[in-house]
C-alpha positions as CSV (number, residue, x, y, z in Angstrom):
1,X,-6.8,28.6,-4.0
2,X,-6.7,26.8,-7.3
3,X,-9.2,27.8,-10.0
4,X,-12.3,25.6,-9.4
5,X,-12.7,24.4,-13.0
6,X,-9.1,23.3,-13.2
7,X,-9.0,21.5,-9.9
8,X,-12.1,19.6,-10.6
9,X,-10.8,18.5,-14.0
10,X,-7.5,17.3,-12.5
11,X,-9.3,15.3,-9.8
12,X,-11.7,13.7,-12.3
13,X,-8.9,12.7,-14.6
14,X,-7.1,11.1,-11.7
15,X,-9.7,8.4,-11.2
16,X,-9.3,6.7,-14.6
17,X,-11.8,4.5,-16.2
18,X,-14.1,2.2,-14.2
19,X,-15.0,-1.4,-15.0
20,X,-17.9,-0.9,-12.5
21,X,-17.1,-4.2,-10.8
22,X,-16.6,-2.6,-7.4
23,X,-19.5,-0.6,-6.3
24,X,-19.3,1.6,-3.2
25,X,-21.3,0.0,-0.4
26,X,-23.2,2.3,2.1
27,X,-21.2,2.4,5.4
28,X,-20.2,4.8,8.1
29,X,-16.5,4.1,7.6
30,X,-14.3,7.1,7.9
31,X,-11.3,8.1,5.9
32,X,-8.0,7.8,7.7
33,X,-4.3,8.2,7.0
34,X,-1.2,6.4,8.4
35,X,-3.7,3.6,8.9
36,X,-4.1,-0.2,9.2
37,X,-7.2,-2.2,8.6
38,X,-8.4,-5.8,9.0
39,X,-11.5,-7.8,8.2
40,X,-12.3,-10.0,11.2
41,X,-14.8,-12.9,11.5
42,X,-17.1,-12.5,14.5
43,X,-20.5,-14.0,15.4
44,X,-22.2,-11.3,13.3
45,X,-20.3,-12.0,10.2
46,X,-17.2,-10.4,8.6
47,X,-16.6,-7.1,10.5
48,X,-14.1,-4.3,9.8
49,X,-11.5,-2.8,12.2
50,X,-9.6,0.3,11.1
51,X,-7.0,2.4,13.0
52,X,-5.3,5.6,11.9
53,X,-5.5,9.4,12.0
54,X,-8.5,11.5,10.9
55,X,-6.9,14.7,9.6
56,X,-8.5,18.1,9.3
57,X,-9.1,21.1,11.5
58,X,-9.3,18.7,14.5
59,X,-7.0,15.7,13.7
60,X,-7.7,12.7,15.8
61,X,-6.1,9.3,16.3
62,X,-8.8,6.6,16.4
63,X,-9.7,2.9,16.1
64,X,-13.1,2.1,14.7
65,X,-14.9,-1.2,14.9
66,X,-17.6,-1.5,12.3
67,X,-19.9,-4.4,13.1
68,X,-22.0,-6.0,10.4
69,X,-25.8,-6.6,10.9
70,X,-28.4,-8.2,8.7
71,X,-28.4,-7.1,5.1
72,X,-24.7,-6.1,5.1
73,X,-25.3,-2.9,7.1
74,X,-22.3,-1.7,9.1
75,X,-22.5,0.3,12.3
76,X,-19.7,1.6,14.6
77,X,-19.5,-0.3,17.9
78,X,-17.3,-0.1,21.1
79,X,-14.5,-2.6,20.9
80,X,-12.1,-2.2,23.8
81,X,-9.2,-1.7,21.3
82,X,-6.8,1.2,21.7
83,X,-6.7,4.2,19.4
84,X,-3.5,4.2,17.4
85,X,-1.8,5.1,14.0
86,X,1.5,4.7,12.3
87,X,1.3,1.0,13.2
88,X,0.1,-2.4,12.1
89,X,-2.3,-5.1,13.0
90,X,-3.2,-8.7,12.1
91,X,-5.9,-11.2,13.0
92,X,-5.7,-14.9,14.0
93,X,-7.0,-17.3,16.7
94,X,-4.2,-16.8,19.2
95,X,-5.8,-18.6,22.2
96,X,-7.3,-21.3,20.0
97,X,-10.9,-20.8,21.2
98,X,-12.4,-20.7,17.7
99,X,-12.6,-16.8,17.6
100,X,-10.2,-14.5,15.7
101,X,-8.1,-12.2,17.9
102,X,-6.1,-9.2,16.9
103,X,-2.4,-8.3,17.4
104,X,-1.5,-4.6,17.1
105,X,1.3,-2.1,17.7
106,X,1.7,1.6,16.9
107,X,1.5,5.2,18.2
108,X,-1.4,6.0,20.5
109,X,-3.0,9.2,21.6
110,X,-0.5,11.8,22.9
111,X,2.5,10.1,21.3
112,X,2.5,7.1,23.6
113,X,3.3,3.7,22.0
114,X,0.7,0.9,22.4
115,X,0.7,-2.8,21.6
116,X,-0.8,-6.0,22.6
117,X,-2.9,-9.1,21.7
118,X,-6.6,-8.5,22.1
119,X,-8.8,-11.6,22.5
120,X,-12.2,-11.6,21.0
121,X,-15.0,-12.1,23.5
122,X,-18.2,-13.9,22.8
123,X,-20.1,-10.6,22.4
124,X,-17.7,-9.3,19.8
125,X,-15.7,-7.0,22.1
126,X,-12.0,-7.5,22.8
127,X,-10.0,-7.9,26.0
128,X,-6.2,-7.5,26.2
129,X,-4.3,-10.7,26.8
130,X,-1.7,-11.1,29.5
131,X,1.2,-11.2,27.1
132,X,4.1,-8.8,26.3
133,X,4.3,-7.4,22.8
134,X,7.0,-4.7,22.0
135,X,5.3,-1.3,21.5
136,X,6.7,-0.2,18.1
137,X,5.9,2.5,15.6
138,X,6.4,2.7,11.8
139,X,6.7,-1.1,11.4
140,X,4.7,-4.3,10.8
141,X,3.2,-7.1,12.9
142,X,2.0,-10.5,11.8
143,X,0.7,-13.8,13.3
144,X,2.3,-17.0,12.0
145,X,3.5,-20.5,13.2
146,X,7.2,-20.2,12.6
147,X,8.1,-23.4,14.7
148,X,5.4,-25.7,13.4
149,X,3.9,-26.4,16.8
150,X,0.3,-25.5,15.8
151,X,0.2,-22.3,17.8
152,X,0.4,-18.7,16.6
153,X,3.7,-16.8,17.1
154,X,4.3,-13.1,16.3
155,X,6.7,-11.4,13.9
156,X,7.0,-7.7,14.6
157,X,9.2,-4.8,13.4
158,X,9.5,-1.0,14.0
159,X,11.1,1.6,16.3
160,X,10.6,1.6,20.0
161,X,10.3,4.5,22.5
162,X,14.1,4.7,22.8
163,X,14.5,4.9,19.0
164,X,15.9,1.4,18.8
165,X,15.1,-0.5,15.6
166,X,13.5,-3.9,16.2
167,X,12.7,-7.1,14.3
168,X,11.5,-9.7,16.7
169,X,10.2,-13.3,16.5
170,X,8.1,-14.1,19.5
171,X,7.5,-17.8,20.2
172,X,4.2,-18.8,21.7
173,X,4.9,-21.1,24.6
174,X,1.7,-22.1,26.3
175,X,0.1,-18.7,25.6
176,X,3.2,-16.7,26.7
177,X,5.4,-15.0,24.1
178,X,9.2,-15.3,24.4
179,X,11.6,-13.6,22.0
180,X,14.1,-15.9,20.2
181,X,17.5,-15.0,18.8
182,X,17.6,-14.3,15.0
183,X,20.1,-12.7,12.6
184,X,17.4,-10.3,11.3
185,X,18.3,-6.6,11.8
186,X,15.8,-4.2,13.3
187,X,14.0,-2.0,10.7
188,X,11.5,0.8,10.5
189,X,9.4,2.0,7.6
190,X,9.1,-1.5,6.2
191,X,7.7,-4.9,6.6
192,X,8.4,-8.5,7.7
193,X,6.2,-11.3,6.4
194,X,6.0,-15.1,6.8
195,X,5.9,-17.3,3.7
196,X,6.6,-21.1,3.6
197,X,8.5,-21.3,0.3
198,X,10.0,-24.8,0.4
199,X,6.8,-26.4,1.8
200,X,8.4,-27.9,5.0
201,X,5.9,-26.2,7.3
202,X,8.5,-23.7,8.6
203,X,7.8,-20.4,7.0
204,X,10.6,-18.1,5.7
205,X,10.7,-14.4,6.5
206,X,10.8,-11.6,3.9
207,X,12.3,-8.5,5.5
208,X,12.4,-5.0,3.9
209,X,12.9,-1.6,5.4
210,X,15.4,0.9,6.8
211,X,17.9,-0.6,9.2
212,X,20.6,1.2,11.2
213,X,23.1,0.4,8.4
214,X,20.9,1.5,5.5
215,X,18.1,0.1,3.4
216,X,17.7,-3.7,3.3
217,X,15.6,-6.3,1.6
218,X,16.5,-9.9,2.6
219,X,14.9,-13.3,2.8
220,X,15.7,-15.5,5.8
221,X,15.3,-19.3,5.4
222,X,13.7,-21.1,8.3
223,X,15.6,-24.2,9.2
224,X,13.5,-26.0,11.8
225,X,12.8,-22.9,13.7
226,X,16.1,-21.1,13.3
227,X,16.8,-18.5,10.6
228,X,19.6,-17.8,8.2
229,X,19.9,-15.2,5.4
230,X,19.8,-16.7,1.9
231,X,22.7,-15.6,-0.4
232,X,20.5,-13.9,-3.0
233,X,20.6,-10.1,-3.0
234,X,17.6,-7.8,-3.4
235,X,17.3,-4.0,-3.8
236,X,17.2,-2.3,-0.4
237,X,13.9,-0.4,0.1
238,X,12.1,1.7,2.7
239,X,8.4,2.7,3.1
240,X,8.0,-0.8,1.6
241,X,5.3,-3.4,1.5
242,X,5.2,-7.1,0.5
243,X,2.8,-9.9,0.0
244,X,3.4,-13.7,-0.5
245,X,1.1,-15.5,-3.0
246,X,1.3,-18.5,-5.3
247,X,0.6,-16.6,-8.6
248,X,1.3,-19.4,-11.0
249,X,-0.4,-22.2,-9.0
250,X,2.8,-24.4,-8.8
251,X,2.5,-24.8,-5.0
252,X,5.4,-22.4,-4.2
253,X,4.8,-18.9,-2.9
254,X,5.9,-16.0,-5.0
255,X,5.9,-12.4,-3.7
256,X,5.2,-8.8,-4.7
257,X,7.5,-6.1,-3.3
258,X,7.1,-2.3,-3.5
259,X,8.8,0.7,-1.8
260,X,11.3,3.5,-2.2
261,X,14.9,2.9,-3.2
262,X,17.9,4.8,-1.9
263,X,17.2,7.7,-4.3
264,X,13.5,7.9,-3.2
265,X,12.4,6.4,-6.5
266,X,9.3,4.1,-6.4
267,X,9.9,0.5,-7.0
268,X,7.5,-2.5,-7.6
269,X,8.5,-6.0,-8.7
270,X,7.2,-9.5,-8.6
271,X,9.5,-12.4,-7.8
272,X,8.8,-16.0,-8.7
273,X,9.6,-18.5,-6.0
274,X,11.2,-21.9,-6.1
275,X,11.7,-24.6,-3.5
276,X,15.4,-24.1,-3.6
277,X,14.9,-20.6,-2.3
278,X,15.9,-18.8,-5.4
279,X,13.6,-16.0,-6.6
280,X,13.4,-15.0,-10.2
281,X,12.5,-11.4,-10.8
282,X,9.8,-10.9,-13.4
283,X,9.7,-8.1,-15.9
284,X,8.4,-4.7,-14.6
285,X,7.1,-3.6,-18.0
286,X,3.7,-2.0,-17.6
287,X,3.5,-2.3,-13.8
288,X,3.2,1.0,-11.9
289,X,6.2,1.7,-9.7
290,X,4.9,2.8,-6.3
291,X,6.3,3.6,-2.8
292,X,4.7,4.2,0.6
293,X,2.8,1.2,-0.6
294,X,0.4,-1.4,0.8
295,X,-0.3,-4.7,-0.9
296,X,-3.0,-7.4,-0.5
297,X,-3.3,-10.6,-2.5
298,X,-6.5,-12.5,-3.3
299,X,-8.6,-14.1,-6.0
300,X,-11.0,-11.2,-6.6
301,X,-12.6,-12.6,-9.7
302,X,-12.9,-16.2,-8.3
303,X,-11.2,-17.8,-11.4
304,X,-8.7,-19.9,-9.4
305,X,-5.6,-17.8,-9.5
306,X,-4.4,-15.0,-7.2
307,X,-4.6,-11.3,-8.1
308,X,-3.3,-8.4,-6.1
309,X,-4.3,-4.8,-5.1
310,X,-1.7,-2.2,-4.4
311,X,-2.0,1.4,-3.1
312,X,0.8,4.0,-3.0
313,X,2.6,6.9,-4.6
314,X,4.3,7.3,-7.9
315,X,6.2,10.5,-8.6
316,X,3.1,12.2,-10.0
317,X,0.1,11.1,-7.8
318,X,-1.3,8.3,-5.7
319,X,-2.8,5.1,-7.1
320,X,-5.0,2.2,-6.1
321,X,-4.5,-0.5,-8.7
322,X,-6.1,-3.9,-9.0
323,X,-3.9,-6.3,-11.0
324,X,-5.8,-9.2,-12.5
325,X,-3.8,-12.5,-12.9
326,X,-4.4,-13.7,-16.4
327,X,-1.7,-16.4,-16.9
328,X,0.5,-17.0,-13.8
329,X,2.8,-14.0,-14.2
330,X,0.8,-12.3,-16.9
331,X,-1.2,-9.5,-15.3
332,X,-3.4,-6.7,-16.5
333,X,-4.5,-3.5,-14.8
334,X,-8.2,-4.2,-14.2
335,X,-9.0,-0.5,-14.3
336,X,-11.5,-0.9,-11.4
337,X,-12.2,2.8,-11.0
338,X,-11.1,2.8,-7.3
339,X,-9.8,6.1,-5.8
340,X,-6.1,6.4,-5.8
341,X,-4.9,6.8,-2.3
342,X,-1.6,7.4,-0.5
343,X,-0.8,7.0,3.2
344,X,-3.6,4.4,3.4
345,X,-4.4,0.8,2.7
346,X,-6.6,-1.6,0.8
347,X,-7.9,-5.0,2.1
348,X,-9.8,-7.8,0.5
349,X,-12.7,-9.5,2.3
350,X,-15.9,-11.3,1.3
351,X,-18.3,-9.5,3.7
352,X,-21.5,-10.4,1.8
353,X,-20.5,-14.1,1.6
354,X,-21.2,-14.4,-2.1
355,X,-17.9,-16.1,-3.0
356,X,-16.0,-13.1,-4.4
357,X,-13.8,-10.6,-2.6
358,X,-15.0,-7.2,-1.6
359,X,-12.7,-4.3,-0.6
360,X,-12.1,-1.7,2.0
361,X,-10.0,1.3,0.8
362,X,-8.8,4.2,3.0
363,X,-6.2,7.0,2.6
364,X,-5.9,10.5,1.0
365,X,-6.4,11.1,-2.7
366,X,-4.7,13.5,-5.2
367,X,-7.2,16.2,-4.3
368,X,-6.5,15.8,-0.5
369,X,-9.9,14.2,0.2
370,X,-10.0,11.6,2.9
371,X,-11.2,8.2,1.5
372,X,-12.8,5.5,3.7
373,X,-15.1,3.2,1.7
374,X,-16.3,-0.4,1.5
375,X,-16.7,-1.6,-2.1
376,X,-18.9,-4.6,-2.9
377,X,-17.7,-7.0,-5.7
378,X,-20.4,-7.4,-8.2
379,X,-18.5,-9.9,-10.3
380,X,-20.4,-13.2,-10.0
381,X,-19.8,-15.6,-11.5
382,X,-16.1,-15.2,-12.5
383,X,-15.4,-13.3,-15.7
384,X,-13.9,-15.4,-18.5
385,X,-10.4,-14.5,-19.5
386,X,-8.9,-14.4,-23.0
387,X,-6.0,-16.8,-23.8
388,X,-4.2,-14.5,-26.2
389,X,-2.3,-12.4,-23.7
390,X,1.5,-12.2,-24.5
391,X,3.0,-9.4,-22.4
392,X,3.7,-9.6,-18.7
393,X,1.6,-6.6,-17.7
394,X,-1.2,-5.1,-19.7
395,X,-2.8,-1.8,-18.9
396,X,-6.3,-1.1,-20.3
397,X,-5.6,2.2,-22.0
398,X,-7.8,5.3,-21.4
399,X,-6.9,6.4,-24.9
400,X,-6.4,4.7,-28.3
401,X,-2.6,4.2,-28.4
402,X,-2.7,3.2,-32.0
403,X,-3.2,6.9,-32.8
404,X,0.0,8.0,-31.2
405,X,2.6,9.4,-30.8
406,X,1.6,11.2,-27.6
407,X,2.9,14.4,-26.0
408,X,3.1,15.3,-22.3
409,X,4.3,17.9,-19.9
410,X,5.0,17.7,-16.2
411,X,4.2,20.3,-13.5
412,X,4.2,20.7,-9.8
413,X,3.3,23.4,-7.2
414,X,3.9,24.2,-3.6
415,X,3.4,26.8,-0.9
416,X,7.0,26.6,0.4
417,X,10.3,28.3,1.2
418,X,12.3,27.5,-1.9
419,X,15.3,29.7,-1.0
420,X,15.4,28.9,2.7
421,X,14.7,32.6,3.5
422,X,12.1,31.8,6.2
423,X,9.4,33.1,4.0
424,X,6.9,30.9,2.2
425,X,5.3,31.7,-1.2
426,X,3.2,30.1,-3.9
427,X,5.3,28.5,-6.6
428,X,4.6,26.5,-9.7
429,X,7.0,24.6,-11.9
430,X,6.4,23.2,-15.4
431,X,8.3,21.5,-18.1
432,X,8.3,21.8,-21.9
433,X,6.6,19.3,-24.2
434,X,8.0,15.8,-24.6
435,X,7.2,12.3,-25.9
436,X,7.6,9.7,-23.2
437,X,9.6,6.6,-24.3
438,X,9.8,4.9,-20.9
439,X,7.4,4.9,-17.9
440,X,8.0,7.8,-15.6
441,X,11.1,9.1,-17.4
442,X,9.7,12.6,-17.6
443,X,8.9,12.7,-13.9
444,X,12.4,11.6,-13.0
445,X,14.1,14.2,-15.2
446,X,11.8,16.9,-13.9
447,X,12.6,16.0,-10.4
448,X,16.3,16.0,-11.1
449,X,16.2,19.6,-12.5
450,X,14.0,20.8,-9.8
451,X,16.3,19.6,-7.0
452,X,19.4,21.1,-8.7
453,X,17.8,24.5,-8.9
454,X,16.1,24.4,-5.5
455,X,17.9,22.0,-3.2
456,X,15.5,22.7,-0.4
457,X,12.6,21.1,-2.4
458,X,13.6,17.5,-1.9
459,X,12.1,14.4,-3.6
460,X,8.4,14.9,-3.3
461,X,5.4,12.5,-3.5
462,X,2.1,13.5,-5.2
463,X,3.7,16.8,-6.2
464,X,4.5,16.0,-9.8
465,X,1.6,15.6,-12.2
466,X,2.0,14.4,-15.8
467,X,-0.5,15.8,-18.3
468,X,-2.9,13.5,-20.2
469,X,-1.7,12.3,-23.5
470,X,-2.0,14.8,-26.4
471,X,-2.3,13.7,-30.0
472,X,-0.3,16.7,-31.3
473,X,2.3,19.1,-30.1
474,X,-0.1,22.0,-30.8
475,X,-2.7,20.4,-28.5
476,X,-0.1,19.8,-25.8
477,X,1.1,23.5,-26.0
478,X,-2.5,24.7,-25.6
479,X,-3.1,22.5,-22.6
480,X,0.2,23.6,-21.1
481,X,-0.7,27.2,-21.5
482,X,-4.1,26.7,-19.9
483,X,-2.3,25.2,-16.8
484,X,0.2,28.1,-16.7
485,X,-2.6,30.8,-17.0
486,X,-4.6,29.1,-14.3
487,X,-1.8,29.2,-11.8
488,X,-0.8,32.7,-12.7
489,X,-4.4,33.8,-12.2
490,X,-4.1,32.5,-8.6
491,X,-0.9,34.5,-7.9
492,X,1.7,31.7,-8.3
493,X,5.3,32.4,-9.4
494,X,5.8,30.2,-12.5
495,X,9.2,28.6,-13.1
496,X,10.1,26.8,-16.4
497,X,12.2,23.7,-16.6
498,X,13.1,23.0,-20.2
499,X,15.3,20.2,-21.6
């Protein structure tokens, strides 16, 4: 067990500074991992549906429906929806009765795969529709009208019960779903998302994930209901997420993409769209590189342009970052003070109907606490934005960077079998002191040395923590020694990685 004072300090430091715009709202929502979540409009208002796994001494796969009552109070209600995790869900009016329905797919209780479209009844419960949806795990599912016939079709990816990888477009023909032929490869650990880039009413598909031939990221043009791959190449990713949004208000969707590359390094980029289906990559300077990500886009500050929120893992810890759109493709980290989560999700929704977007965040934080919280947006009216921003991404610093340079060290710990001797032990690894000239370069170098010395370690998420910035080398050495002494006091074997 870690020393209490040190663990508490590390957890507090991981939360960053808070702008106090998002305030936690009282709710019975439970923290879950490997989860999916959706806000859904019902007769009672904007309700919340979450599915995932509650981990602990008695882990449980579950789906919760939190119904909203007067005054913004949420209470768990029966829904008729299956319990599942490692899946995906989306909402839309499938049967065109004026009520939002839900499409879902994932792994249910006992390892059985579940899927279906569940129609919303007048009393807020759901009944399974008589349509066939592939039951897939570790993928994505989305409603969308790909053939411009004013009915919702389904785009779904993942792995089926026979370990086949699937990417399917299901055409809605009179309430029945029929799979069409496409050139899109089956994927897992990824996403497929509709976005009408050229404005012809036929949405394109952005596909990213692990195929049978390796990692892929590809955009498929929709030509009147048939698809073809565009010639532009993108980095192949897995454990990826994407969101379409018109960030610069030019009428053309752009997209955010995040995931892990072939070396398990985190990757996050924004691409500017154009009607000729060419996508211009924007500068990554200042944007946190994340994998195992989720992304949602929306105008959280109600100023007329689209922002985005992203959860996921860097090489040192999990994050939940709210990026405020300042000038089209100029963003700043809003420093909203939200708990950083991995293996979770974050979703925008205006549950209190005051015109700004609230949030639901779930996942596991750096201290292995389960997070499951609704956050109310208190920013009303919209906050004015300065016109003097010049860089692409601007992070509000927790320290005064004008006083630099700053010094850091990197460390990690595990209870593991480093030498593959079938015997686990407590081990801690720590670097010497360095200045960081480029984002994450110390984490990457530390990882490289760790794997060379202990090949059984593997690329790890949330296992590598970078120290806070120190003004002087002396201060950094004192902080480093405190970390070493704390782990040694708890019986860890300490390994030094110097370069």
